Every structure is written in C-alpha cells, then in structure tokens.
C-alpha positions in Angstrom: -23.6 2.8 -134.3 -20.9 5.1 -133.7 -18.2 3.5 -131.0 -17.5 6.2 -129.4 -21.0 6.4 -128.8 -21.2 2.8 -127.9 -18.5 3.0 -125.7 -19.7 5.3 -123.2 -23.4 3.8 -123.5 -21.0 0.3 -122.0 -19.6 2.6 -119.5 -22.8 4.2 -118.1 -24.8 0.8 -118.0 -21.6 -0.6 -115.9 -21.4 2.1 -113.6 -25.3 1.9 -112.9 -24.8 -2.3 -112.3 -21.5 -1.2 -110.3 -23.7 1.2 -108.2 -26.9 -1.1 -107.6 -24.0 -3.6 -106.3 -22.7 -1.4 -103.6 -26.4 -0.4 -102.5 -27.1 -3.9 -102.2 -23.6 -4.4 -100.5 -23.8 -1.3 -98.0 -27.6 -2.7 -96.9 -26.6 -6.3 -96.0 -23.3 -6.3 -95.2 -23.4 -3.0 -93.0 -22.6 -3.4 -89.4 -25.2 -2.1 -86.7 -23.5 0.9 -84.2 -25.2 1.5 -81.0 -26.3 5.1 -81.7 -25.5 5.5 -77.5 -21.4 4.9 -79.1 -21.8 8.3 -81.0 -23.5 10.0 -78.3 -21.3 9.5 -75.5 -18.1 9.8 -77.5 -20.2 13.5 -78.5 -20.0 14.4 -74.4 -16.5 13.2 -73.5 -13.9 15.2 -73.5 -12.0 14.5 -76.4 -8.8 14.4 -74.9 -7.9 10.8 -75.8 -5.6 11.4 -72.6 -5.9 7.2 -72.2 -6.9 7.6 -68.4 -9.7 6.1 -68.6 -7.8 2.7 -69.4 -9.1 2.3 -73.1 -6.9 4.0 -76.1 -9.1 6.8 -77.0 -13.0 8.3 -76.1 -14.2 6.2 -79.5 -13.1 3.1 -77.5 -14.3 3.8 -74.2 -17.9 5.1 -75.5 -18.0 1.8 -77.1 -17.1 -0.2 -73.7 -19.7 1.5 -71.9 -22.3 0.7 -74.4 -21.0 -2.5 -75.2 -19.1 -4.2 -72.1 -21.2 -1.8 -69.6 -17.5 -0.5 -68.1 -18.2 2.1 -65.5 -19.1 5.7 -66.6 -17.2 7.8 -64.1 -13.6 7.6 -65.2 -13.0 10.0 -67.8 -10.9 12.3 -65.6 -11.0 15.6 -68.0 -15.1 15.1 -67.6 -15.0 14.7 -64.3 -18.7 14.6 -62.9 -20.7 16.4 -65.1 -19.6 14.1 -67.7 -20.4 11.1 -65.9 -24.0 12.1 -65.2 -24.4 12.7 -69.2 -23.3 9.4 -69.4 -25.7 7.7 -67.6 -28.8 10.2 -68.5 -27.7 8.5 -72.3 -27.2 5.0 -71.2 -30.4 5.6 -68.1 -28.6 5.2 -65.2 -29.5 7.8 -62.3 -27.5 10.5 -62.2 -25.8 10.0 -59.1 -24.7 6.6 -60.0 -21.1 7.2 -59.5 -18.8 6.9 -56.6 -16.8 10.1 -57.0 -13.4 8.1 -56.5 -10.3 10.6 -55.4 -7.6 9.6 -54.4 -5.7 9.4 -50.7 -2.3 8.9 -49.5 -2.6 5.4 -47.2 0.8 7.1 -45.3 1.0 9.4 -42.6 4.8 8.8 -42.3 7.1 11.6 -44.3 9.0 13.3 -41.0 7.3 10.9 -38.9 9.5 7.8 -40.0 12.9 7.3 -39.3 15.8 6.7 -42.3 18.3 3.9 -43.1 20.4 5.8 -45.0 20.5 8.7 -46.6 19.8 8.2 -50.5 22.0 10.3 -52.6 20.3 8.7 -55.7 18.0 9.3 -59.0 15.3 11.8 -57.1 12.3 9.2 -58.1 10.6 7.2 -56.0 10.7 4.5 -58.7 14.4 4.6 -58.3 14.8 5.1 -54.7 12.8 1.9 -54.5 14.8 -0.2 -56.4 18.2 0.4 -53.9 17.5 -1.8 -51.2 14.1 -1.1 -50.6 14.3 2.2 -50.3 16.1 4.9 -47.3 13.0 5.0 -45.4 12.9 2.9 -42.3 9.0 1.3 -43.0 9.7 -0.7 -46.3 5.8 0.2 -47.0 5.4 3.6 -46.6 5.5 7.2 -48.8 9.0 7.8 -50.4 8.1 11.7 -51.3 10.4 12.0 -54.2 7.2 13.1 -55.9 6.8 10.5 -58.8 3.2 10.8 -57.9 3.2 14.3 -58.0 5.0 15.0 -62.0 2.3 11.9 -63.1 -0.7 14.1 -62.2 -1.6 16.6 -64.6 -4.4 18.2 -62.4 -1.7 19.8 -59.4 -3.5 18.2 -57.4 -0.9 16.0 -55.2 2.3 17.2 -53.6 4.9 16.1 -51.8 4.3 18.2 -47.9 6.8 17.1 -44.9 7.9 14.3 -46.8 5.0 12.8 -47.4 2.3 13.0 -50.7 -0.8 15.2 -49.6 -3.7 15.0 -51.9 -6.0 17.8 -52.2 -8.9 16.5 -53.5 -10.6 19.4 -54.6 -8.2 19.3 -57.7 -7.9 15.8 -58.0 -10.3 14.2 -60.9 -9.8 10.6 -60.0 -7.8 9.8 -63.3 -6.0 7.6 -61.2 -2.4 8.0 -62.6 -1.1 8.5 -59.4 -1.5 5.1 -57.8 -0.4 3.4 -61.1 3.1 5.4 -60.5 3.4 4.5 -56.8 6.2 2.0 -56.3 4.9 1.3 -53.0 1.3 1.3 -53.9 0.3 3.5 -50.8 -2.2 5.5 -52.8 -6.1 4.6 -52.7 -9.0 5.7 -54.4 -11.7 6.9 -51.9 -15.2 8.2 -52.0 -15.5 11.7 -51.7 -16.8 12.2 -47.8 -16.0 12.8 -44.6 -14.3 9.6 -43.1 -11.9 8.3 -40.8 -9.1 6.1 -43.0 -6.4 4.1 -41.9 -3.2 6.4 -43.2 -1.1 3.9 -42.5 0.1 0.4 -44.3 2.5 -0.8 -42.3 2.4 -4.5 -42.2 5.5 -5.0 -39.3 4.6 -6.1 -36.1 3.8 -3.1 -33.5 6.9 -3.7 -31.3 8.7 -2.5 -35.4 6.7 0.0 -36.1 7.2 2.1 -32.9 10.8 2.4 -33.8 10.5 3.5 -36.9 7.3 6.0 -37.3 5.4 8.4 -34.8 2.5 7.9 -36.3 2.3 3.9 -37.4 -0.4 2.1 -36.8 0.5 -0.8 -34.0 -2.1 -2.9 -34.3 -3.4 -2.4 -30.6 -6.8 -2.7 -31.4 -8.3 -0.5 -29.6 -10.0 1.4 -32.7 -11.2 -2.5 -33.2 -12.9 -2.6 -29.3 -14.3 0.9 -29.1 -15.8 0.8 -32.7 -19.6 1.0 -31.9 -20.8 -0.2 -35.7 -18.3 -3.1 -35.3 -16.8 -1.7 -38.5 -13.1 -2.2 -38.2 -10.7 -5.0 -37.9 -7.0 -5.4 -37.8 -5.7 -7.7 -40.9 -1.6 -8.3 -41.3 -1.0 -6.2 -38.5 -3.1 -3.0 -39.9 -6.2 -1.4 -39.4 -8.7 -2.0 -42.2 -12.3 0.2 -41.9 -15.3 -1.7 -43.2 -16.7 1.3 -45.0 -20.3 -0.8 -45.8 -20.7 -0.2 -41.8 -19.1 2.4 -40.9 -21.0 6.0 -39.6 -18.4 8.1 -40.0 -19.2 8.6 -36.3 -15.1 9.4 -35.5 -14.4 7.5 -32.3 -11.4 5.2 -34.0 -10.1 8.6 -34.7 -10.4 9.7 -30.9 -9.2 6.6 -29.4 -6.0 5.8 -31.9 -3.3 6.3 -29.9 -0.8 6.7 -32.6 -2.6 9.0 -34.6 -2.9 6.2 -37.5 -6.1 7.4 -37.9 -7.4 10.9 -39.3 -10.3 12.0 -41.4 -10.0 12.4 -44.8 -12.6 15.4 -46.8 -12.2 17.0 -42.4 -14.5 15.9 -39.7 -18.5 16.2 -40.1 -19.9 18.9 -38.6 -22.1 18.2 -35.9 -26.0 18.4 -37.2 -27.0 20.7 -34.4 -23.7 23.1 -34.9 -24.2 26.5 -36.1 -23.7 27.2 -40.4 -20.2 29.0 -40.4 -20.9 32.6 -42.0 -19.4 33.3 -45.4 -15.9 34.6 -45.7 -15.6 38.1 -46.2 -13.4 39.5 -48.7 
C-alpha cells in the first residue's frame, strides 16, 4: 500500500476512535444542570452588579435553584423579575416582601452637636473621629455615604438626615451596607408606623440631645390596642406580626418619634381623591 494512503487511513481511524471516545466521555461524564438555572439567568437584568450578594447573575440564579436563595434580590429587575422567577420556581408571584429602605432616625437638625466637624465629608470618616460630631451616638450623621452608594437616586440628605424616596428605591441594600451607624433598615412597602429613632440612651439623656428621640416613656406600649409595641434597650420596637396599622402609637408619642412610612392609610369610608388635572 502506498505509504501516503496508509498514513491517511491511520489518521482517519485514529480520528474515528478519538471521536467515539469523546462521545462516550460527554455522555458518561456530563454534569447535569437544572434547566431552570438558564431560564432564571435569562430573566435577570444581566447587570452583574453584585447587589444580590452573589458574584453575578448566573451565580445568583444557581443559588435560587440549588440553595433556595430569595427570589427578590435582583434590584435592577425589581418586582417584575421576582414575579418571573417565582413562576419558574412554581411559587406564588406575590411571594416576595418588596422591601424598601427606611431610615430609622429623624434627628438631623433636630439633634444637637458635640463639636464642629471639619474633616473628610463622609459619614465613615466622621464616625471615626471621637464617635462623630452628633450629640446622638446612634443617629444619622447626614454626610451622604448612602446617597453616593445609591445607584437609583433614591436617598438624599434633607435637613441633616437621610430620607428615602421609596418610589425610586429598588431594595438593593447598598445604602444599608455603607451606613456606619446602621440606621437604614429594610421594611415592606405598606402604610405602617415606624419608630424613627435608634438611640439606646435613657430618656433624660435623649431629651437633652434630640427633639424627636424616643425617651422610652411607654405611652405607645400602654395604648397599643394590639399589644404590638414593646421597649428594648430604651427604644420602642414594633412587632409587625401583631401591628394592624391603626396609628394609635403615632398619635400618642409625645416626641413624634413614631412616624408613618408610606403615609397614613386612607380610612375605608374616606372619599377617593380626584385625579390631578394637568
């Protein structure tokens, strides 16, 4: 046989054998991947922003399917993405808390100062200098670290305290992560009362430092018809599993430290406001 033809035949045979081995290897060594991972990845925003707490969208999708991670953590995708993921996972579309940021402080200009701070204009830097210039060592420092961290223009400093525009907030938790005082918390979207104070000092001290600080007087506790409020570390705490949003605590608080989030609910028999004419 011609040596060239023989070499070609050998190469063809070796190629066929190699191809057959690869086919067997792909069949017996294949790693199964749940098809829902790809479906959920397609539903996600594709920003790979890391706001969900995972390295990227693909990792988050895998965590949802394999580890049961929450389905509502894609901030850019919002509630529509959460609903789509819930459909893929066979969950109720409304199976999400729709959490939004809430600042647990109403101090700002209502709170006194221990000294004038002239250093780097960040909350983190100010907090590192003798605990910060604010007379309240638990409240918002008002220098806007949260504002700079928010990619959705949903939080701004107003009168010395951070205020969240919950219509823009996506629940990404970027603001909660950077706040050195940890006064930004996630709460469900609903008209509900919130204790806008984090000061754990005794009432006499709070009275001297902040006009709207909780003094642990207990009026809210004693007047709550649902027994949904208790005192912990000198601060009123609302148990939302019991709270029905009646607003008694808001009206009884002498310091106005308990305020409505999302606005007070409209009474059932109240007339629906007419649409705004533009």
